[in-house]
C-alpha positions in Angstrom: 18.6 7.7 189.9 19.4 11.2 188.9 17.1 13.1 187.0 18.4 14.2 183.5 16.7 17.3 182.0 15.4 17.0 178.5 17.7 18.2 175.8 16.4 20.3 173.0 18.1 21.5 169.3 19.4 24.9 171.0 21.6 23.0 173.8 24.5 22.4 171.3 26.8 22.0 174.2 24.8 19.1 176.2 24.3 17.3 172.9 27.9 17.3 172.4 28.5 16.1 175.8 26.2 13.5 175.1 27.6 12.2 171.9 31.1 12.5 173.4 29.9 10.1 176.0 28.3 7.5 173.9 31.4 7.3 171.3 34.1 8.6 173.6 37.4 8.8 171.6 36.2 6.5 168.5 35.6 9.8 167.1 38.7 12.1 166.4 38.5 15.7 165.5 38.9 14.9 161.6 36.1 12.0 162.0 33.4 14.0 163.7 33.6 16.8 160.8 33.3 14.0 158.5 30.3 12.4 159.8 27.1 13.0 157.6 24.5 15.0 158.5 21.9 12.3 158.0 23.9 10.1 160.7 24.6 12.5 163.1 20.7 13.4 163.1 19.9 10.0 163.7 22.4 9.7 166.8 20.8 12.9 168.2 17.6 11.6 168.0 18.7 8.6 169.5 20.1 10.2 172.9 18.3 9.0 175.8 16.4 12.5 177.4 16.6 14.4 173.6 13.2 16.0 172.9 13.6 17.8 169.8 12.4 15.9 166.6 13.8 15.5 163.2 11.6 18.4 161.6 13.0 20.9 164.1 16.6 20.0 163.1 18.3 22.6 160.8 22.0 22.6 159.2 22.9 25.6 161.6 21.8 23.2 164.6 23.9 20.2 163.0 27.3 22.5 162.5 27.1 24.1 166.0 26.6 20.7 167.7 29.4 19.4 165.4 31.8 22.1 166.5 31.0 21.7 170.0 31.4 17.8 169.7 35.1 18.6 168.5 35.6 21.2 171.4 34.3 18.3 173.9 36.7 15.8 172.3 39.6 18.4 172.4 38.9 19.3 176.3 39.2 15.4 177.0 42.6 14.8 175.0 44.9 16.1 178.3 
């Protein structure tokens, strides 16, 4: 079993990769941008090695994670 380092709020790309791994192509670019932040927050908090708290979340973090998730999805469309 490999050790997964903890993910924190500032690890936008790592969070985006984990969300892409979890949801795959269920969410296209337009769907990702339509996700409510309350839902996105719950999904991030449920990631196995995520160590941030709800109180530490900012709109800026969520926006950057959303954008990184879109880039991650785009990278996997080849």
